[in-house]
ZAGU-292231 format. One record per atom (N, C-alpha, C, CB): x, z, y. Coordinates in pm, whole numbers, plus 50000, padded with zeros to 5 digits. Glycine has a CB too. Layout:
% ZAGU-292231
XZY...
This chain:
% ZAGU-292231
256999490862505256369478962560255719470962448257399470362636254529466862466253739459162371254309445062357252259458562416254149438762240254639425062218254029415462319254309420462076252769417362352252119408462447252779409062584250639411962458253339420562619253999421962749255309414362754254249436662779255909411462640257209404962634257099389662644257909408762506255919384262623255769369762623255999364062763254389365762572256649352762766256949346062891255829336262922258319338962884255419335863046254459325863091254969320363223253019331963106255159307463226255669300663345254489295163422256679289263307254499297063552253449291563638253679276363647253459298263780252789268363589253019253863586253049247363724251959247363504252229252263815252199246363950253519248864023251029252164031253989261164020255249264464087256419257064023255499279664084256419256563890257499249663820257529234863856257349251363668256369228363848256289214063878256709211264022254869208763852256299219764115256699218064254258219219464270255979228264344258789229164200260239231164205260969218964151260639243764126260439213264043261059201463984261069189864082260329197363855259929186864143259909175464235260709178364363258469171764271260769190864401261549194464520263049192864496261239208864562263449193964371264879193164340265349178964309265189202164222264419169564304264769155764271264689146864395263849150264161265679138264409265689128764519265219115264466267109127764585263979111664497263419098964453263609088964567261909100364413264309078064536264609068164639263849055164615266099065464645263379049564723262709036564721262449032464865261379037064638262289019564885261919014565017260419014865038262439000365037259689016964929258229016964937257679031164922257639007864828257019036165024256459049765017255549051864897255689052765144254739041864863253819043164750254589045164619252909030864741255709038264604256529039564483257129053664474257649028864483257569059064587258109072664589257039082664545258609076264731255839081064601254739090064567254379088964419253519087064653254309076864367253989074964225255029081664135253899059964192256299079964169257359085964089257309101264097258739080964136257069106364218256989120964231255749126564162256969124864379254639119464169253439123864100253649123963949252239114864137254299113563898254599112963755255499124463715255269099563719256499127263796257399138263768256669151663773258569138263868255829153563874255049165863888254149168063766254209165564017253379157663731252449158863619253179161063487251579146463610254309154463471255099156163348255629170463338256269146263345256139175763448256649189563448255509199363424257349192663582254389197063488253219205863471252769205963325252049201363562252649193963267252209192563128253189199463032252059177763091254469197563057255479203562970255399218862974256879198963012255199224563092255069239063103253799243863035255079243463250252719236363048251479240062979251709240362828250349230163014252419230462775252739230262633253599242262595253459217062595254599244962678255469256562653254649269362649256559257562760253779271162748252959283262753252049284562631252119283362880251519273362583250689273662462251529278062342250059259862436252729272462331253599276062219254049290562229254829266762214254319294962350254729308862370253589318162333255169311262517252369313862361251209322062326251119323762174249919315762380251639313962101251659314961955252839323561908251739300961892253699327262002254799336461982256059330561919254339347461898257079329162005258399325061959258989335561866259329322562077258609348061887259169358861806258859357061658258639372161854257709351361628257309349561489257759336161432255809350661478258429328161515258869315161474260119316161387259139306461596260169308261285261369307261202262409299261278261049300661063263659301161243264769294161311264549278961310266119297661244264129273561198263919259161185262809254361280263579255461040261739261961291260639258361381261109258261526259459268161364261929268261561262469268961696263349256861725263269282061715264209253361631265089241761648264279228861662266059240561530263219227461582262339215761593261689214961731261259216161484261269226361783260669226861916261679222362021260169241061947262899227162013263919223362111264219208462104265209231362088264219202661985264429188261969263279180662035264539184461818262049185062014260899178562075260979179262227259599184862027261329190862279261419192262425262549184062483261609206862461263669182762411264799175162464264509160162465266049177862381263579155562380263229141462375262199137362478262739138062241261689146862554260659144262653261259136962773259989157462698260639126162815261109118462929260049118563039261439104062888260419122663158259459123763269259209110363339259959133963370260229102463356260049089863431260389078063346260909089663556
């Protein structure tokens, strides 16, 4: 199997939809619910796009320190 075949690519639309489907956003105002869900959707979509870009650069060639730095950056990401 070629190295290119091993790379992971996440579908950002499906991922973002799964994220908002798994979250219970509560509010008395429908517009506030929609805004929160839209923010969550866009944040999840953007994060997956970033992941896919980084994966395209190949995690396999990443040094341990670079990988750890990436995980720290991803863990600091706040959606809402």
